[in-house]
C-alpha positions as CSV (number, residue, x, y, z in Angstrom):
1,M,-13.2,25.0,-23.1
2,E,-11.6,25.4,-19.6
3,E,-13.2,28.8,-19.2
4,A,-16.6,27.4,-20.2
5,N,-16.3,24.6,-17.7
6,K,-15.4,27.1,-15.0
7,S,-18.4,29.2,-15.9
8,V,-20.7,26.2,-15.5
9,F,-19.0,25.3,-12.2
10,N,-19.4,28.9,-10.9
11,D,-23.1,28.9,-11.9
12,C,-23.9,25.9,-9.8
13,F,-21.8,27.0,-6.8
14,T,-23.7,28.0,-3.7
15,S,-21.7,28.4,-0.5
16,A,-22.9,27.3,2.9
17,M,-22.3,30.9,4.2
18,S,-24.5,32.4,1.4
19,L,-27.3,30.0,2.5
20,T,-27.0,31.1,6.1
21,D,-26.8,34.8,5.2
22,S,-30.0,34.4,3.1
23,G,-31.8,33.3,6.3
24,V,-33.0,29.9,5.1
25,S,-35.1,28.2,7.8
26,R,-34.7,24.6,6.4
27,V,-31.7,22.8,5.1
28,P,-31.9,22.4,1.3
29,T,-32.5,18.8,0.2
30,R,-29.0,18.3,-1.1
31,Y,-27.6,18.7,2.4
32,I,-29.9,16.3,4.1
33,L,-28.1,13.1,5.2
34,P,-29.7,9.6,5.0
35,P,-31.2,8.8,8.5
36,S,-28.4,6.3,9.3
37,E,-25.7,8.9,8.7
38,R,-27.2,11.8,10.7
39,P,-25.3,12.9,13.8
40,M,-28.1,12.4,16.4
41,L,-26.4,15.1,18.5
42,G,-28.0,14.2,21.8
43,S,-26.9,10.6,21.7
44,S,-23.1,11.1,21.2
45,I,-20.9,10.4,24.2
46,D,-20.1,13.4,26.2
47,T,-16.6,14.0,27.4
48,D,-17.8,13.6,31.0
49,A,-18.2,9.9,30.3
50,I,-14.7,9.4,28.7
51,N,-11.4,11.1,29.5
52,L,-9.9,12.4,26.2
53,P,-6.2,13.0,26.6
54,V,-4.9,16.5,27.1
55,I,-1.1,16.6,27.1
56,D,1.1,19.4,28.5
57,L,4.1,19.9,26.3
58,F,5.8,22.3,28.7
59,H,8.2,19.5,29.9
60,L,8.9,18.1,26.5
61,H,12.3,19.9,26.4
62,N,13.2,18.9,30.0
63,P,15.5,15.7,29.8
64,L,14.3,14.6,33.2
65,L,10.5,15.0,32.6
66,R,10.4,14.3,28.8
67,P,10.0,10.5,29.3
68,R,6.7,11.2,31.1
69,V,5.4,13.3,28.3
70,I,6.5,10.7,25.7
71,H,4.6,8.0,27.7
72,E,1.5,10.2,27.7
73,I,1.8,10.6,23.9
74,E,2.2,6.8,23.5
75,M,-0.9,6.1,25.5
76,A,-2.9,8.7,23.6
77,C,-1.8,7.4,20.2
78,K,-2.6,3.8,21.2
79,G,-5.9,4.5,22.8
80,F,-7.3,7.2,20.5
81,G,-5.0,8.3,17.7
82,F,-5.8,11.7,19.0
83,F,-4.9,14.2,21.8
84,Q,-5.1,17.8,22.7
85,I,-2.0,19.8,23.6
86,I,-1.4,22.8,25.8
87,N,1.7,24.8,26.3
88,H,2.6,24.0,22.7
89,G,4.7,27.1,22.1
90,I,2.4,28.9,19.6
91,S,1.5,32.3,21.1
92,S,-2.1,33.4,21.6
93,S,-1.4,36.4,19.5
94,V,-0.5,34.3,16.5
95,V,-3.5,32.0,17.0
96,K,-5.9,35.0,17.3
97,G,-4.3,36.6,14.3
98,A,-5.0,33.5,12.2
99,I,-8.6,33.3,13.3
100,D,-9.0,37.1,12.6
101,A,-7.6,36.7,9.1
102,A,-9.9,33.7,8.3
103,T,-12.9,35.6,9.6
104,R,-12.2,38.5,7.4
105,F,-11.7,36.2,4.4
106,F,-15.0,34.4,4.8
107,D,-16.7,37.7,5.3
108,L,-15.6,39.0,1.9
109,P,-18.2,39.5,-0.8
110,A,-18.9,36.3,-2.7
111,D,-17.5,37.7,-6.0
112,E,-14.1,38.3,-4.3
113,K,-13.9,34.7,-2.9
114,M,-15.0,33.2,-6.3
115,L,-11.8,34.5,-7.8
116,L,-10.2,31.5,-6.1
117,V,-12.8,28.9,-6.7
118,S,-11.9,25.6,-8.3
119,D,-13.0,22.0,-8.4
120,S,-9.5,20.8,-9.0
121,F,-7.8,19.1,-6.0
122,H,-4.4,19.9,-7.5
123,E,-4.7,23.7,-7.4
124,P,-2.2,25.1,-4.9
125,V,-4.8,27.6,-3.6
126,R,-8.5,26.6,-3.8
127,Y,-11.7,28.1,-2.4
128,G,-14.7,25.8,-2.3
129,T,-17.7,24.5,-0.5
130,S,-18.6,21.1,0.9
131,I,-15.9,18.6,-0.3
132,N,-16.5,18.4,-4.0
133,H,-19.9,19.9,-4.5
134,S,-19.9,19.4,-8.3
135,T,-19.8,15.6,-8.0
136,E,-21.1,14.5,-4.5
137,K,-24.6,13.3,-3.9
138,V,-24.9,14.8,-0.4
139,H,-23.4,18.2,0.4
140,Y,-21.7,19.3,3.6
141,W,-22.3,22.5,5.5
142,R,-18.8,23.9,5.0
143,D,-16.9,26.5,3.1
144,F,-13.1,26.4,2.9
145,I,-9.9,27.7,1.5
146,K,-7.0,25.4,1.1
147,H,-3.4,26.3,0.2
148,Y,0.0,24.7,0.2
149,S,2.1,26.1,3.0
150,H,5.5,24.5,3.0
151,P,8.0,25.8,2.1
152,L,6.2,29.0,2.8
153,S,8.3,31.2,0.5
154,K,7.3,29.0,-2.4
155,W,3.6,29.3,-2.0
156,I,2.7,32.4,0.0
157,D,2.6,34.8,-3.0
158,L,-0.3,32.6,-4.4
159,W,-2.4,33.1,-1.2
160,P,-5.3,35.5,-1.0
161,S,-4.3,39.2,-1.2
162,N,-7.6,40.2,0.4
163,P,-7.9,40.7,3.3
164,L,-4.5,42.5,3.4
165,C,-3.6,40.8,6.7
166,Y,-4.2,37.3,5.4
167,K,-0.7,36.4,4.2
168,E,1.1,37.9,7.2
169,K,-1.2,36.4,9.9
170,V,-1.8,33.0,8.4
171,G,1.8,32.8,7.3
172,K,3.0,33.2,10.9
173,Y,0.6,30.5,12.1
174,A,1.7,28.2,9.2
175,E,5.3,28.5,10.1
176,A,4.6,27.9,13.8
177,T,2.6,24.8,13.1
178,H,5.3,23.4,10.8
179,L,7.8,23.8,13.7
180,L,5.4,22.2,16.1
181,H,4.8,19.3,13.7
182,K,8.5,18.6,13.7
183,Q,8.6,18.4,17.5
184,L,5.5,16.2,17.6
185,T,6.9,13.8,15.0
186,E,10.1,13.4,17.0
187,A,8.1,12.7,20.1
188,I,5.9,10.1,18.4
189,L,8.9,8.4,16.9
190,E,10.5,8.3,20.3
191,S,7.3,6.8,21.8
192,L,7.7,4.0,19.2
193,G,11.2,3.3,20.3
194,L,12.8,4.9,17.2
195,E,15.5,7.6,17.0
196,T,14.0,11.1,17.0
197,N,15.9,12.0,13.8
198,Y,14.6,8.9,12.0
199,L,12.4,10.9,9.6
200,Q,14.4,14.1,9.7
201,E,14.8,14.5,5.9
202,E,11.3,13.2,5.1
203,T,9.8,15.7,7.5
204,K,11.8,18.5,6.0
205,E,10.8,17.5,2.5
206,G,7.2,16.7,3.3
207,S,4.1,18.8,2.5
208,Q,2.0,21.0,4.6
209,V,-1.5,21.9,3.4
210,M,-3.5,24.4,5.4
211,A,-7.3,23.8,5.2
212,V,-9.1,26.8,6.6
213,N,-12.7,25.8,7.3
214,C,-15.8,27.8,7.9
215,Y,-18.9,26.0,9.3
216,P,-21.7,28.6,9.3
217,S,-24.7,28.3,11.6
218,C,-27.1,25.7,10.3
219,P,-30.9,25.8,10.7
220,E,-31.1,22.0,11.1
221,P,-27.8,20.6,12.5
222,E,-29.4,17.3,13.4
223,I,-29.8,16.2,9.8
224,A,-26.6,17.7,8.3
225,L,-22.8,17.5,8.9
226,G,-19.9,19.9,8.3
227,M,-17.6,17.0,7.3
228,P,-18.4,13.3,6.9
229,P,-16.6,10.5,8.8
230,H,-13.0,10.1,7.5
231,S,-9.4,9.7,8.5
232,D,-6.6,12.0,7.3
233,Y,-4.3,10.5,4.6
234,G,-1.1,12.2,5.9
235,S,1.0,11.8,9.0
236,L,-0.3,14.4,11.4
237,T,-3.0,17.0,11.5
238,I,-2.7,19.9,13.9
239,L,-6.2,21.4,14.4
240,L,-7.1,24.8,15.7
241,Q,-10.8,25.3,16.4
242,S,-12.8,28.4,17.5
243,S,-15.5,26.4,19.2
244,Q,-16.7,22.8,19.7
245,G,-17.8,20.7,16.7
246,L,-15.3,18.0,16.2
247,Q,-16.2,14.4,17.0
248,I,-13.9,11.4,17.0
249,M,-14.8,7.7,16.9
250,D,-13.6,5.7,19.8
251,R,-12.5,2.0,19.8
252,N,-16.1,0.9,20.4
253,N,-17.3,2.8,17.3
254,N,-19.0,5.5,19.5
255,W,-18.8,9.1,18.5
256,V,-17.2,11.3,21.2
257,C,-17.5,15.1,21.3
258,V,-14.1,16.8,21.5
259,P,-14.4,19.7,24.0
260,Y,-13.2,23.2,23.2
261,I,-10.3,24.1,25.4
262,E,-9.1,27.7,25.3
263,G,-5.6,27.9,23.9
264,A,-5.3,24.2,23.1
265,L,-4.6,22.6,19.8
266,I,-5.7,19.1,18.6
267,V,-3.4,16.5,17.2
268,Q,-4.8,13.8,15.0
269,L,-2.8,10.8,13.7
270,G,-3.2,10.1,10.0
271,D,-3.0,7.0,7.9
272,Q,0.8,7.3,7.3
273,V,1.5,7.0,11.0
274,E,-0.7,3.9,11.2
275,V,1.3,2.3,8.5
276,M,4.6,3.6,9.9
277,S,3.9,2.1,13.3
278,N,2.8,-1.2,11.8
279,G,-0.7,-0.7,13.2
280,I,0.4,0.0,16.8
281,Y,-1.0,3.4,16.4
282,K,-4.3,4.0,14.6
283,S,-5.4,7.0,12.5
284,V,-8.4,8.6,14.0
285,V,-11.8,8.6,12.3
286,H,-13.5,11.9,12.8
287,R,-16.3,14.1,11.6
288,V,-17.6,17.6,12.1
289,T,-21.0,18.6,13.4
290,V,-22.6,22.0,12.9
291,N,-24.4,24.3,15.2
292,K,-27.7,26.2,14.9
293,D,-26.4,29.4,16.6
294,I,-22.7,29.5,16.1
295,T,-20.3,29.8,13.1
296,R,-17.3,27.7,13.7
297,L,-13.8,28.2,12.2
298,S,-11.0,25.7,12.1
299,F,-7.5,25.5,10.8
300,A,-6.4,22.0,9.8
301,S,-2.7,22.0,9.2
302,L,-2.3,18.7,7.2
303,H,1.2,17.3,7.2
304,S,2.3,14.5,5.0
305,L,5.6,12.7,4.2
306,P,6.9,13.2,0.6
307,M,4.5,12.0,-2.0
308,D,7.3,10.5,-4.1
309,M,8.6,8.2,-1.4
310,K,9.1,4.6,-2.5
311,E,8.6,1.6,-0.3
312,R,11.0,1.7,2.6
313,Y,11.8,-0.9,5.2
314,H,13.3,-0.4,8.6
315,T,15.0,-2.9,10.9
316,E,14.6,-1.0,14.2
317,K,12.4,-2.8,16.7
318,I,9.1,-1.1,17.4
319,H,8.2,-2.2,20.9
320,R,9.7,-5.7,20.2
321,D,7.5,-6.1,17.2
322,T,8.8,-7.7,13.9
323,Q,12.3,-6.6,13.1
324,E,11.7,-5.9,9.5
325,E,8.4,-4.2,8.5
326,Q,7.1,-2.4,5.5
327,F,7.3,1.3,6.3
328,M,5.5,3.3,3.7
329,N,4.2,3.4,0.2
330,C,2.9,6.9,-0.5
331,Q,2.3,6.4,-4.2
């Protein structure tokens, strides 16, 4: 029965990349958004009209200058739930290697990628298109491969073996982002007035899922999206993008284009941080637009606190807020 269901699933599977490669001049009906949900690309707020935070992490390890960086992180978390980072410690060779491996994977023949296809969200490695194309009413112009990434030694053998460089190059990037996530979590906790080791064990035991996304060029980007508006469930998302396409919603419910900065990474707060901070920091609502001429790749390193955590309470003051607050229920 399972094999039969998978066969039916495969028969109805059409990737966004295959549509682009076929030379379609119009977006198929199933990808067309209702008018109220279309991106209206020309009307979103340009970054010239609003200063999105870009934070230099170079001085994060300097005891004299660290407080300034922590303050910048605090302001970004309060104002946007989002910031870009430079001098983050991940080398350009590791970043370029990951992008190269992803490019090679999505360029594989369809039959090769279909070996990893699944509609189950619980598969540790899963290739797919849109979000859940077998159930959703409107599809999104996106192909992806997702895999668990921490601890790396537990999961890497399940990752794609083709292209041959995938495990090595993406593995190096996954390890680097996990370390960066630890540093960012400590900085965010410090910005809330908590000890940097407050979530040390939870961070160590938490999950990391790497979502590698491909947004092929789209013939009608004004009526389709790569991803719908959403916030991330986990604690932090560290995003690497090959070109512009991400938009975030500001506090006035306006969509703001996030510029592409060579060498920078994007940090997005998830729902767990919003709960953890008692609402002082907000998870950022974001979406992905597509482009008529450019294929965009992104790596979303999704970090979450342990799924089996029970309700916790902490008595530390968060910026003189209530002394005893509900911390987290990740069930």
